[in-house]
CHARMM-style PDB file with segment names, atoms N, HN, CA, C and O in Angstrom:
ATOM      1  N   MET     1      -8.785 -18.249 -34.295  1.00  0.00      PROA
ATOM      2  CA  MET     1      -8.757 -18.103 -32.867  1.00  0.00      PROA
ATOM      3  C   MET     1     -10.148 -18.407 -32.296  1.00  0.00      PROA
ATOM      4  O   MET     1     -11.159 -17.940 -32.819  1.00  0.00      PROA
ATOM      5  N   LYS     2     -10.180 -19.191 -31.224  1.00  0.00      PROA
ATOM      6  HN  LYS     2      -9.358 -19.571 -30.799  1.00  0.00      PROA
ATOM      7  CA  LYS     2     -11.447 -19.549 -30.602  1.00  0.00      PROA
ATOM      8  C   LYS     2     -11.929 -18.437 -29.678  1.00  0.00      PROA
ATOM      9  O   LYS     2     -11.131 -17.758 -29.032  1.00  0.00      PROA
ATOM     10  N   GLN     3     -13.227 -18.263 -29.626  1.00  0.00      PROA
ATOM     11  HN  GLN     3     -13.875 -18.814 -30.151  1.00  0.00      PROA
ATOM     12  CA  GLN     3     -13.839 -17.324 -28.699  1.00  0.00      PROA
ATOM     13  C   GLN     3     -13.964 -18.004 -27.331  1.00  0.00      PROA
ATOM     14  O   GLN     3     -14.191 -19.212 -27.263  1.00  0.00      PROA
ATOM     15  N   PRO     4     -13.819 -17.252 -26.258  1.00  0.00      PROA
ATOM     16  CA  PRO     4     -13.956 -17.868 -24.937  1.00  0.00      PROA
ATOM     17  C   PRO     4     -15.375 -18.385 -24.717  1.00  0.00      PROA
ATOM     18  O   PRO     4     -16.352 -17.732 -25.084  1.00  0.00      PROA
ATOM     19  N   THR     5     -15.471 -19.556 -24.118  1.00  0.00      PROA
ATOM     20  HN  THR     5     -14.677 -20.087 -23.820  1.00  0.00      PROA
ATOM     21  CA  THR     5     -16.780 -20.156 -23.871  1.00  0.00      PROA
ATOM     22  C   THR     5     -17.226 -19.986 -22.423  1.00  0.00      PROA
ATOM     23  O   THR     5     -18.384 -20.252 -22.103  1.00  0.00      PROA
ATOM     24  N   HSD     6     -16.337 -19.551 -21.553  1.00  0.00      PROA
ATOM     25  HN  HSD     6     -15.396 -19.335 -21.814  1.00  0.00      PROA
ATOM     26  CA  HSD     6     -16.669 -19.344 -20.153  1.00  0.00      PROA
ATOM     27  C   HSD     6     -17.297 -17.966 -20.002  1.00  0.00      PROA
ATOM     28  O   HSD     6     -16.598 -16.958 -20.094  1.00  0.00      PROA
ATOM     29  N   SER     7     -18.603 -17.907 -19.771  1.00  0.00      PROA
ATOM     30  HN  SER     7     -19.172 -18.726 -19.696  1.00  0.00      PROA
ATOM     31  CA  SER     7     -19.309 -16.624 -19.774  1.00  0.00      PROA
ATOM     32  C   SER     7     -18.977 -15.746 -18.567  1.00  0.00      PROA
ATOM     33  O   SER     7     -19.156 -14.531 -18.645  1.00  0.00      PROA
ATOM     34  N   ASP     8     -18.494 -16.319 -17.443  1.00  0.00      PROA
ATOM     35  HN  ASP     8     -18.349 -17.306 -17.380  1.00  0.00      PROA
ATOM     36  CA  ASP     8     -18.180 -15.513 -16.269  1.00  0.00      PROA
ATOM     37  C   ASP     8     -16.971 -14.617 -16.497  1.00  0.00      PROA
ATOM     38  O   ASP     8     -16.811 -13.618 -15.796  1.00  0.00      PROA
ATOM     39  N   ILE     9     -16.131 -14.944 -17.443  1.00  0.00      PROA
ATOM     40  HN  ILE     9     -16.261 -15.756 -18.012  1.00  0.00      PROA
ATOM     41  CA  ILE     9     -14.964 -14.119 -17.728  1.00  0.00      PROA
ATOM     42  C   ILE     9     -15.401 -12.785 -18.328  1.00  0.00      PROA
ATOM     43  O   ILE     9     -14.834 -11.738 -18.016  1.00  0.00      PROA
ATOM     44  N   LEU    10     -16.408 -12.835 -19.187  1.00  0.00      PROA
ATOM     45  HN  LEU    10     -16.869 -13.685 -19.440  1.00  0.00      PROA
ATOM     46  CA  LEU    10     -16.848 -11.624 -19.869  1.00  0.00      PROA
ATOM     47  C   LEU    10     -17.775 -10.765 -19.018  1.00  0.00      PROA
ATOM     48  O   LEU    10     -17.789  -9.542 -19.157  1.00  0.00      PROA
ATOM     49  N   SER    11     -18.543 -11.389 -18.146  1.00  0.00      PROA
ATOM     50  HN  SER    11     -18.532 -12.382 -18.033  1.00  0.00      PROA
ATOM     51  CA  SER    11     -19.440 -10.625 -17.275  1.00  0.00      PROA
ATOM     52  C   SER    11     -19.371 -11.190 -15.853  1.00  0.00      PROA
ATOM     53  O   SER    11     -20.246 -11.960 -15.456  1.00  0.00      PROA
ATOM     54  N   PRO    12     -18.349 -10.820 -15.088  1.00  0.00      PROA
ATOM     55  CA  PRO    12     -18.195 -11.376 -13.747  1.00  0.00      PROA
ATOM     56  C   PRO    12     -19.251 -10.853 -12.780  1.00  0.00      PROA
ATOM     57  O   PRO    12     -19.775  -9.751 -12.940  1.00  0.00      PROA
ATOM     58  N   LYS    13     -19.548 -11.661 -11.785  1.00  0.00      PROA
ATOM     59  HN  LYS    13     -19.123 -12.557 -11.654  1.00  0.00      PROA
ATOM     60  CA  LYS    13     -20.483 -11.279 -10.738  1.00  0.00      PROA
ATOM     61  C   LYS    13     -19.678 -11.115  -9.448  1.00  0.00      PROA
ATOM     62  O   LYS    13     -19.324 -12.109  -8.814  1.00  0.00      PROA
ATOM     63  N   PRO    14     -19.389  -9.883  -9.056  1.00  0.00      PROA
ATOM     64  CA  PRO    14     -18.530  -9.677  -7.880  1.00  0.00      PROA
ATOM     65  C   PRO    14     -19.217 -10.117  -6.593  1.00  0.00      PROA
ATOM     66  O   PRO    14     -20.433  -9.999  -6.447  1.00  0.00      PROA
ATOM     67  N   GLN    15     -18.413 -10.624  -5.665  1.00  0.00      PROA
ATOM     68  HN  GLN    15     -17.425 -10.719  -5.783  1.00  0.00      PROA
ATOM     69  CA  GLN    15     -18.908 -11.006  -4.356  1.00  0.00      PROA
ATOM     70  C   GLN    15     -18.808  -9.817  -3.424  1.00  0.00      PROA
ATOM     71  O   GLN    15     -17.981  -8.927  -3.623  1.00  0.00      PROA
ATOM     72  N   LEU    16     -19.646  -9.805  -2.411  1.00  0.00      PROA
ATOM     73  HN  LEU    16     -20.318 -10.528  -2.248  1.00  0.00      PROA
ATOM     74  CA  LEU    16     -19.626  -8.713  -1.450  1.00  0.00      PROA
ATOM     75  C   LEU    16     -19.049  -9.190  -0.127  1.00  0.00      PROA
ATOM     76  O   LEU    16     -19.283 -10.324   0.290  1.00  0.00      PROA
ATOM     77  N   GLY    17     -18.306  -8.331   0.518  1.00  0.00      PROA
ATOM     78  HN  GLY    17     -18.116  -7.410   0.179  1.00  0.00      PROA
ATOM     79  CA  GLY    17     -17.792  -8.621   1.844  1.00  0.00      PROA
ATOM     80  C   GLY    17     -18.728  -8.046   2.888  1.00  0.00      PROA
ATOM     81  O   GLY    17     -19.708  -7.384   2.548  1.00  0.00      PROA
ATOM     82  N   TRP    18     -18.433  -8.292   4.162  1.00  0.00      PROA
ATOM     83  HN  TRP    18     -17.637  -8.830   4.438  1.00  0.00      PROA
ATOM     84  CA  TRP    18     -19.259  -7.750   5.218  1.00  0.00      PROA
ATOM     85  C   TRP    18     -18.416  -7.475   6.452  1.00  0.00      PROA
ATOM     86  O   TRP    18     -17.306  -7.986   6.600  1.00  0.00      PROA
ATOM     87  N   VAL    19     -18.977  -6.647   7.340  1.00  0.00      PROA
ATOM     88  HN  VAL    19     -19.879  -6.232   7.220  1.00  0.00      PROA
ATOM     89  CA  VAL    19     -18.303  -6.245   8.574  1.00  0.00      PROA
ATOM     90  C   VAL    19     -19.261  -6.522   9.729  1.00  0.00      PROA
ATOM     91  O   VAL    19     -20.456  -6.242   9.629  1.00  0.00      PROA
ATOM     92  N   VAL    20     -18.732  -7.077  10.838  1.00  0.00      PROA
ATOM     93  HN  VAL    20     -17.761  -7.304  10.920  1.00  0.00      PROA
ATOM     94  CA  VAL    20     -19.562  -7.368  12.006  1.00  0.00      PROA
ATOM     95  C   VAL    20     -18.859  -6.903  13.273  1.00  0.00      PROA
ATOM     96  O   VAL    20     -17.684  -6.537  13.249  1.00  0.00      PROA
ATOM     97  N   GLY    21     -19.585  -6.921  14.361  1.00  0.00      PROA
ATOM     98  HN  GLY    21     -20.540  -7.218  14.380  1.00  0.00      PROA
ATOM     99  CA  GLY    21     -19.037  -6.537  15.662  1.00  0.00      PROA
ATOM    100  C   GLY    21     -19.574  -5.193  16.101  1.00  0.00      PROA
ATOM    101  O   GLY    21     -20.057  -4.403  15.290  1.00  0.00      PROA
ATOM    102  N   LYS    22     -19.484  -4.944  17.398  1.00  0.00      PROA
ATOM    103  HN  LYS    22     -19.092  -5.586  18.057  1.00  0.00      PROA
ATOM    104  CA  LYS    22     -19.970  -3.676  17.947  1.00  0.00      PROA
ATOM    105  C   LYS    22     -19.205  -2.491  17.371  1.00  0.00      PROA
ATOM    106  O   LYS    22     -19.795  -1.475  17.003  1.00  0.00      PROA
ATOM    107  N   ASP    23     -17.905  -2.633  17.298  1.00  0.00      PROA
ATOM    108  HN  ASP    23     -17.426  -3.458  17.597  1.00  0.00      PROA
ATOM    109  CA  ASP    23     -17.074  -1.548  16.772  1.00  0.00      PROA
ATOM    110  C   ASP    23     -16.531  -1.864  15.369  1.00  0.00      PROA
ATOM    111  O   ASP    23     -15.512  -1.314  14.954  1.00  0.00      PROA
ATOM    112  N   TRP    24     -17.211  -2.740  14.659  1.00  0.00      PROA
ATOM    113  HN  TRP    24     -18.040  -3.187  14.996  1.00  0.00      PROA
ATOM    114  CA  TRP    24     -16.855  -3.162  13.302  1.00  0.00      PROA
ATOM    115  C   TRP    24     -15.423  -3.677  13.252  1.00  0.00      PROA
ATOM    116  O   TRP    24     -14.649  -3.274  12.383  1.00  0.00      PROA
ATOM    117  N   SER    25     -15.069  -4.551  14.160  1.00  0.00      PROA
ATOM    118  HN  SER    25     -15.697  -4.878  14.866  1.00  0.00      PROA
ATOM    119  CA  SER    25     -13.697  -5.028  14.268  1.00  0.00      PROA
ATOM    120  C   SER    25     -13.411  -6.271  13.434  1.00  0.00      PROA
ATOM    121  O   SER    25     -12.246  -6.596  13.206  1.00  0.00      PROA
ATOM    122  N   ILE    26     -14.449  -6.976  12.971  1.00  0.00      PROA
ATOM    123  HN  ILE    26     -15.395  -6.711  13.156  1.00  0.00      PROA
ATOM    124  CA  ILE    26     -14.256  -8.193  12.190  1.00  0.00      PROA
ATOM    125  C   ILE    26     -14.829  -7.976  10.795  1.00  0.00      PROA
ATOM    126  O   ILE    26     -15.963  -7.521  10.647  1.00  0.00      PROA
ATOM    127  N   ALA    27     -14.038  -8.303   9.769  1.00  0.00      PROA
ATOM    128  HN  ALA    27     -13.116  -8.672   9.889  1.00  0.00      PROA
ATOM    129  CA  ALA    27     -14.495  -8.130   8.393  1.00  0.00      PROA
ATOM    130  C   ALA    27     -14.155  -9.358   7.569  1.00  0.00      PROA
ATOM    131  O   ALA    27     -13.160 -10.034   7.829  1.00  0.00      PROA
ATOM    132  N   ALA    28     -14.984  -9.643   6.576  1.00  0.00      PROA
ATOM    133  HN  ALA    28     -15.792  -9.093   6.365  1.00  0.00      PROA
ATOM    134  CA  ALA    28     -14.715 -10.700   5.612  1.00  0.00      PROA
ATOM    135  C   ALA    28     -14.596 -10.041   4.240  1.00  0.00      PROA
ATOM    136  O   ALA    28     -15.528  -9.386   3.773  1.00  0.00      PROA
ATOM    137  N   VAL    29     -13.456 -10.219   3.609  1.00  0.00      PROA
ATOM    138  HN  VAL    29     -12.699 -10.750   3.988  1.00  0.00      PROA
ATOM    139  CA  VAL    29     -13.166  -9.568   2.339  1.00  0.00      PROA
ATOM    140  C   VAL    29     -13.014 -10.643   1.270  1.00  0.00      PROA
ATOM    141  O   VAL    29     -12.228 -11.572   1.454  1.00  0.00      PROA
ATOM    142  N   PRO    30     -13.746 -10.544   0.151  1.00  0.00      PROA
ATOM    143  CA  PRO    30     -13.611 -11.565  -0.893  1.00  0.00      PROA
ATOM    144  C   PRO    30     -12.284 -11.455  -1.636  1.00  0.00      PROA
ATOM    145  O   PRO    30     -11.756 -10.360  -1.834  1.00  0.00      PROA
ATOM    146  N   VAL    31     -11.760 -12.597  -2.040  1.00  0.00      PROA
ATOM    147  HN  VAL    31     -12.188 -13.486  -1.879  1.00  0.00      PROA
ATOM    148  CA  VAL    31     -10.533 -12.654  -2.833  1.00  0.00      PROA
ATOM    149  C   VAL    31     -10.938 -12.622  -4.299  1.00  0.00      PROA
ATOM    150  O   VAL    31     -11.897 -13.288  -4.689  1.00  0.00      PROA
ATOM    151  N   ALA    32     -10.228 -11.863  -5.109  1.00  0.00      PROA
ATOM    152  HN  ALA    32      -9.449 -11.322  -4.792  1.00  0.00      PROA
ATOM    153  CA  ALA    32     -10.577 -11.672  -6.520  1.00  0.00      PROA
ATOM    154  C   ALA    32     -10.575 -12.989  -7.286  1.00  0.00      PROA
ATOM    155  O   ALA    32      -9.687 -13.823  -7.111  1.00  0.00      PROA
ATOM    156  N   ASN    33     -11.582 -13.163  -8.135  1.00  0.00      PROA
ATOM    157  HN  ASN    33     -12.304 -12.486  -8.276  1.00  0.00      PROA
ATOM    158  CA  ASN    33     -11.716 -14.306  -9.051  1.00  0.00      PROA
ATOM    159  C   ASN    33     -11.722 -15.659  -8.351  1.00  0.00      PROA
ATOM    160  O   ASN    33     -11.205 -16.636  -8.893  1.00  0.00      PROA
ATOM    161  N   SER    34     -12.299 -15.730  -7.151  1.00  0.00      PROA
ATOM    162  HN  SER    34     -12.718 -14.936  -6.711  1.00  0.00      PROA
ATOM    163  CA  SER    34     -12.421 -17.012  -6.465  1.00  0.00      PROA
ATOM    164  C   SER    34     -13.582 -16.937  -5.488  1.00  0.00      PROA
ATOM    165  O   SER    34     -14.195 -15.884  -5.312  1.00  0.00      PROA
ATOM    166  N   LYS    35     -13.874 -18.057  -4.860  1.00  0.00      PROA
ATOM    167  HN  LYS    35     -13.375 -18.912  -5.003  1.00  0.00      PROA
ATOM    168  CA  LYS    35     -14.930 -18.106  -3.855  1.00  0.00      PROA
ATOM    169  C   LYS    35     -14.389 -17.892  -2.450  1.00  0.00      PROA
ATOM    170  O   LYS    35     -15.144 -17.973  -1.481  1.00  0.00      PROA
ATOM    171  N   LYS    36     -13.101 -17.621  -2.323  1.00  0.00      PROA
ATOM    172  HN  LYS    36     -12.488 -17.555  -3.110  1.00  0.00      PROA
ATOM    173  CA  LYS    36     -12.461 -17.505  -1.015  1.00  0.00      PROA
ATOM    174  C   LYS    36     -12.711 -16.143  -0.379  1.00  0.00      PROA
ATOM    175  O   LYS    36     -12.938 -15.142  -1.058  1.00  0.00      PROA
ATOM    176  N   TYR    37     -12.659 -16.145   0.961  1.00  0.00      PROA
ATOM    177  HN  TYR    37     -12.475 -16.958   1.513  1.00  0.00      PROA
ATOM    178  CA  TYR    37     -12.789 -14.922   1.745  1.00  0.00      PROA
ATOM    179  C   TYR    37     -11.629 -14.839   2.723  1.00  0.00      PROA
ATOM    180  O   TYR    37     -11.192 -15.859   3.258  1.00  0.00      PROA
ATOM    181  N   VAL    38     -11.128 -13.634   2.961  1.00  0.00      PROA
ATOM    182  HN  VAL    38     -11.483 -12.806   2.527  1.00  0.00      PROA
ATOM    183  CA  VAL    38     -10.099 -13.398   3.967  1.00  0.00      PROA
ATOM    184  C   VAL    38     -10.789 -12.734   5.157  1.00  0.00      PROA
ATOM    185  O   VAL    38     -11.446 -11.704   5.008  1.00  0.00      PROA
ATOM    186  N   VAL    39     -10.634 -13.331   6.332  1.00  0.00      PROA
ATOM    187  HN  VAL    39     -10.100 -14.168   6.453  1.00  0.00      PROA
ATOM    188  CA  VAL    39     -11.221 -12.775   7.542  1.00  0.00      PROA
ATOM    189  C   VAL    39     -10.167 -11.900   8.215  1.00  0.00      PROA
ATOM    190  O   VAL    39      -9.063 -12.355   8.513  1.00  0.00      PROA
ATOM    191  N   VAL    40     -10.526 -10.634   8.451  1.00  0.00      PROA
ATOM    192  HN  VAL    40     -11.424 -10.264   8.209  1.00  0.00      PROA
ATOM    193  CA  VAL    40      -9.623  -9.655   9.061  1.00  0.00      PROA
ATOM    194  C   VAL    40     -10.177  -9.300  10.436  1.00  0.00      PROA
ATOM    195  O   VAL    40     -11.359  -8.986  10.578  1.00  0.00      PROA
ATOM    196  N   TYR    41      -9.306  -9.352  11.451  1.00  0.00      PROA
ATOM    197  HN  TYR    41      -8.346  -9.607  11.336  1.00  0.00      PROA
ATOM    198  CA  TYR    41      -9.708  -9.067  12.820  1.00  0.00      PROA
ATOM    199  C   TYR    41      -8.630  -8.217  13.480  1.00  0.00      PROA
ATOM    200  O   TYR    41      -7.462  -8.605  13.500  1.00  0.00      PROA
ATOM    201  N   ASP    42      -9.007  -7.074  14.016  1.00  0.00      PROA
ATOM    202  HN  ASP    42      -9.955  -6.759  14.000  1.00  0.00      PROA
ATOM    203  CA  ASP    42      -8.070  -6.137  14.628  1.00  0.00      PROA
ATOM    204  C   ASP    42      -6.916  -5.754  13.697  1.00  0.00      PROA
ATOM    205  O   ASP    42      -5.751  -5.786  14.095  1.00  0.00      PROA
ATOM    206  N   ASN    43      -7.244  -5.397  12.476  1.00  0.00      PROA
ATOM    207  HN  ASN    43      -8.190  -5.371  12.153  1.00  0.00      PROA
ATOM    208  CA  ASN    43      -6.297  -4.889  11.472  1.00  0.00      PROA
ATOM    209  C   ASN    43      -5.220  -5.875  11.046  1.00  0.00      PROA
ATOM    210  O   ASN    43      -4.156  -5.448  10.596  1.00  0.00      PROA
ATOM    211  N   CYS    44      -5.450  -7.150  11.168  1.00  0.00      PROA
ATOM    212  HN  CYS    44      -6.313  -7.496  11.534  1.00  0.00      PROA
ATOM    213  CA  CYS    44      -4.491  -8.128  10.646  1.00  0.00      PROA
ATOM    214  C   CYS    44      -5.250  -9.314  10.054  1.00  0.00      PROA
ATOM    215  O   CYS    44      -6.349  -9.645  10.499  1.00  0.00      PROA
ATOM    216  N   LYS    45      -4.662  -9.936   9.069  1.00  0.00      PROA
ATOM    217  HN  LYS    45      -3.769  -9.667   8.708  1.00  0.00      PROA
ATOM    218  CA  LYS    45      -5.284 -11.076   8.404  1.00  0.00      PROA
ATOM    219  C   LYS    45      -5.281 -12.259   9.361  1.00  0.00      PROA
ATOM    220  O   LYS    45      -4.234 -12.637   9.886  1.00  0.00      PROA
ATOM    221  N   MET    46      -6.454 -12.841   9.585  1.00  0.00      PROA
ATOM    222  HN  MET    46      -7.305 -12.533   9.158  1.00  0.00      PROA
ATOM    223  CA  MET    46      -6.554 -13.979  10.487  1.00  0.00      PROA
ATOM    224  C   MET    46      -6.525 -15.303   9.730  1.00  0.00      PROA
ATOM    225  O   MET    46      -5.754 -16.203  10.062  1.00  0.00      PROA
ATOM    226  N   LYS    47      -7.375 -15.409   8.710  1.00  0.00      PROA
ATOM    227  HN  LYS    47      -8.001 -14.678   8.441  1.00  0.00      PROA
ATOM    228  CA  LYS    47      -7.534 -16.693   8.044  1.00  0.00      PROA
ATOM    229  C   LYS    47      -8.110 -16.484   6.655  1.00  0.00      PROA
ATOM    230  O   LYS    47      -8.885 -15.555   6.426  1.00  0.00      PROA
ATOM    231  N   THR    48      -7.725 -17.353   5.731  1.00  0.00      PROA
ATOM    232  HN  THR    48      -7.096 -18.108   5.917  1.00  0.00      PROA
ATOM    233  CA  THR    48      -8.335 -17.393   4.404  1.00  0.00      PROA
ATOM    234  C   THR    48      -9.279 -18.575   4.372  1.00  0.00      PROA
ATOM    235  O   THR    48      -8.852 -19.720   4.515  1.00  0.00      PROA
ATOM    236  N   CYS    49     -10.564 -18.304   4.185  1.00  0.00      PROA
ATOM    237  HN  CYS    49     -10.911 -17.374   4.068  1.00  0.00      PROA
ATOM    238  CA  CYS    49     -11.588 -19.348   4.192  1.00  0.00      PROA
ATOM    239  C   CYS    49     -11.948 -19.741   2.770  1.00  0.00      PROA
ATOM    240  O   CYS    49     -11.840 -18.935   1.846  1.00  0.00      PROA
ATOM    241  N   ARG    50     -12.378 -20.987   2.601  1.00  0.00      PROA
ATOM    242  HN  ARG    50     -12.466 -21.642   3.352  1.00  0.00      PROA
ATOM    243  CA  ARG    50     -12.671 -21.493   1.261  1.00  0.00      PROA
ATOM    244  C   ARG    50     -13.936 -20.924   0.647  1.00  0.00      PROA
ATOM    245  O   ARG    50     -13.994 -20.725  -0.567  1.00  0.00      PROA
ATOM    246  N   ASN    51     -14.960 -20.654   1.468  1.00  0.00      PROA
ATOM    247  HN  ASN    51     -14.913 -20.815   2.454  1.00  0.00      PROA
ATOM    248  CA  ASN    51     -16.218 -20.138   0.937  1.00  0.00      PROA
ATOM    249  C   ASN    51     -16.902 -19.261   1.974  1.00  0.00      PROA
ATOM    250  O   ASN    51     -16.377 -19.061   3.070  1.00  0.00      PROA
ATOM    251  N   LYS    52     -18.070 -18.739   1.629  1.00  0.00      PROA
ATOM    252  HN  LYS    52     -18.496 -18.901   0.739  1.00  0.00      PROA
ATOM    253  CA  LYS    52     -18.783 -17.815   2.500  1.00  0.00      PROA
ATOM    254  C   LYS    52     -19.237 -18.490   3.792  1.00  0.00      PROA
ATOM    255  O   LYS    52     -19.176 -17.885   4.863  1.00  0.00      PROA
ATOM    256  N   GLN    53     -19.688 -19.727   3.697  1.00  0.00      PROA
ATOM    257  HN  GLN    53     -19.737 -20.218   2.827  1.00  0.00      PROA
ATOM    258  CA  GLN    53     -20.175 -20.435   4.877  1.00  0.00      PROA
ATOM    259  C   GLN    53     -19.060 -20.672   5.890  1.00  0.00      PROA
ATOM    260  O   GLN    53     -19.275 -20.505   7.091  1.00  0.00      PROA
ATOM    261  N   SER    54     -17.887 -21.055   5.430  1.00  0.00      PROA
ATOM    262  HN  SER    54     -17.712 -21.191   4.454  1.00  0.00      PROA
ATOM    263  CA  SER    54     -16.780 -21.279   6.361  1.00  0.00      PROA
ATOM    264  C   SER    54     -16.316 -19.962   6.979  1.00  0.00      PROA
ATOM    265  O   SER    54     -15.882 -19.946   8.130  1.00  0.00      PROA
ATOM    266  N   ALA    55     -16.400 -18.864   6.239  1.00  0.00      PROA
ATOM    267  HN  ALA    55     -16.753 -18.877   5.303  1.00  0.00      PROA
ATOM    268  CA  ALA    55     -16.055 -17.557   6.800  1.00  0.00      PROA
ATOM    269  C   ALA    55     -17.060 -17.156   7.880  1.00  0.00      PROA
ATOM    270  O   ALA    55     -16.671 -16.622   8.919  1.00  0.00      PROA
ATOM    271  N   GLU    56     -18.339 -17.407   7.643  1.00  0.00      PROA
ATOM    272  HN  GLU    56     -18.655 -17.840   6.798  1.00  0.00      PROA
ATOM    273  CA  GLU    56     -19.359 -17.100   8.645  1.00  0.00      PROA
ATOM    274  C   GLU    56     -19.149 -17.930   9.907  1.00  0.00      PROA
ATOM    275  O   GLU    56     -19.304 -17.415  11.015  1.00  0.00      PROA
ATOM    276  N   ASN    57     -18.801 -19.208   9.757  1.00  0.00      PROA
ATOM    277  HN  ASN    57     -18.675 -19.627   8.858  1.00  0.00      PROA
ATOM    278  CA  ASN    57     -18.551 -20.066  10.914  1.00  0.00      PROA
ATOM    279  C   ASN    57     -17.348 -19.574  11.712  1.00  0.00      PROA
ATOM    280  O   ASN    57     -17.391 -19.534  12.941  1.00  0.00      PROA
ATOM    281  N   PHE    58     -16.276 -19.200  11.017  1.00  0.00      PROA
ATOM    282  HN  PHE    58     -16.240 -19.232  10.018  1.00  0.00      PROA
ATOM    283  CA  PHE    58     -15.077 -18.712  11.693  1.00  0.00      PROA
ATOM    284  C   PHE    58     -15.357 -17.411  12.438  1.00  0.00      PROA
ATOM    285  O   PHE    58     -14.868 -17.214  13.550  1.00  0.00      PROA
ATOM    286  N   ILE    59     -16.144 -16.521  11.828  1.00  0.00      PROA
ATOM    287  HN  ILE    59     -16.541 -16.681  10.924  1.00  0.00      PROA
ATOM    288  CA  ILE    59     -16.478 -15.246  12.461  1.00  0.00      PROA
ATOM    289  C   ILE    59     -17.345 -15.483  13.702  1.00  0.00      PROA
ATOM    290  O   ILE    59     -17.165 -14.808  14.715  1.00  0.00      PROA
ATOM    291  N   SER    60     -18.276 -16.429  13.635  1.00  0.00      PROA
ATOM    292  HN  SER    60     -18.422 -16.978  12.812  1.00  0.00      PROA
ATOM    293  CA  SER    60     -19.104 -16.700  14.818  1.00  0.00      PROA
ATOM    294  C   SER    60     -18.246 -17.249  15.960  1.00  0.00      PROA
ATOM    295  O   SER    60     -18.499 -16.924  17.120  1.00  0.00      PROA
ATOM    296  N   LYS    61     -17.239 -18.070  15.660  1.00  0.00      PROA
ATOM    297  HN  LYS    61     -17.034 -18.333  14.718  1.00  0.00      PROA
ATOM    298  CA  LYS    61     -16.329 -18.560  16.691  1.00  0.00      PROA
ATOM    299  C   LYS    61     -15.502 -17.415  17.275  1.00  0.00      PROA
ATOM    300  O   LYS    61     -15.267 -17.371  18.483  1.00  0.00      PROA
ATOM    301  N   LEU    62     -15.057 -16.484  16.416  1.00  0.00      PROA
ATOM    302  HN  LEU    62     -15.247 -16.520  15.435  1.00  0.00      PROA
ATOM    303  CA  LEU    62     -14.310 -15.324  16.897  1.00  0.00      PROA
ATOM    304  C   LEU    62     -15.155 -14.455  17.832  1.00  0.00      PROA
ATOM    305  O   LEU    62     -14.665 -13.975  18.854  1.00  0.00      PROA
ATOM    306  N   LYS    63     -16.418 -14.259  17.479  1.00  0.00      PROA
ATOM    307  HN  LYS    63     -16.816 -14.649  16.649  1.00  0.00      PROA
ATOM    308  CA  LYS    63     -17.300 -13.446  18.303  1.00  0.00      PROA
ATOM    309  C   LYS    63     -17.528 -14.093  19.665  1.00  0.00      PROA
ATOM    310  O   LYS    63     -17.558 -13.402  20.683  1.00  0.00      PROA
ATOM    311  N   LYS    64     -17.689 -15.411  19.689  1.00  0.00      PROA
ATOM    312  HN  LYS    64     -17.665 -15.972  18.862  1.00  0.00      PROA
ATOM    313  CA  LYS    64     -17.866 -16.112  20.963  1.00  0.00      PROA
ATOM    314  C   LYS    64     -16.619 -16.003  21.819  1.00  0.00      PROA
ATOM    315  O   LYS    64     -16.703 -15.774  23.026  1.00  0.00      PROA
ATOM    316  N   ARG    65     -15.458 -16.169  21.194  1.00  0.00      PROA
ATOM    317  HN  ARG    65     -15.389 -16.355  20.214  1.00  0.00      PROA
ATOM    318  CA  ARG    65     -14.194 -16.105  21.928  1.00  0.00      PROA
ATOM    319  C   ARG    65     -13.958 -14.687  22.471  1.00  0.00      PROA
ATOM    320  O   ARG    65     -13.440 -14.523  23.576  1.00  0.00      PROA
ATOM    321  N   LYS    66     -14.333 -13.678  21.700  1.00  0.00      PROA
ATOM    322  HN  LYS    66     -14.754 -13.811  20.802  1.00  0.00      PROA
ATOM    323  CA  LYS    66     -14.117 -12.290  22.108  1.00  0.00      PROA
ATOM    324  C   LYS    66     -15.056 -11.899  23.257  1.00  0.00      PROA
ATOM    325  O   LYS    66     -14.684 -11.093  24.109  1.00  0.00      PROA
ATOM    326  N   SER    67     -16.261 -12.459  23.285  1.00  0.00      PROA
ATOM    327  HN  SER    67     -16.564 -13.114  22.593  1.00  0.00      PROA
ATOM    328  CA  SER    67     -17.233 -12.076  24.305  1.00  0.00      PROA
ATOM    329  C   SER    67     -16.894 -12.645  25.680  1.00  0.00      PROA
ATOM    330  O   SER    67     -17.419 -12.164  26.684  1.00  0.00      PROA
ATOM    331  N   LYS    68     -16.037 -13.650  25.748  1.00  0.00      PROA
ATOM    332  HN  LYS    68     -15.610 -14.041  24.932  1.00  0.00      PROA
ATOM    333  CA  LYS    68     -15.675 -14.249  27.044  1.00  0.00      PROA
ATOM    334  C   LYS    68     -14.763 -13.378  27.848  1.00  0.00      PROA
ATOM    335  OT1 LYS    68     -14.375 -13.747  28.957  1.00  0.00      PROA
TER     336      LYS     68
END
């Protein structure tokens, strides 16, 4: 039997989510075993983003839209 060669399987590095907004209404939650993030706004799933940068961009657009 071969030993696994992918070192991230044996020692994973978890991603951290974050919360923004005056009343902490927008959150980005990482999806397990991937680079994706789920953006949650007002207690419902809004969008699944491919990476951290796209989640940050989507959240900044949400904040601008909410402030109007």
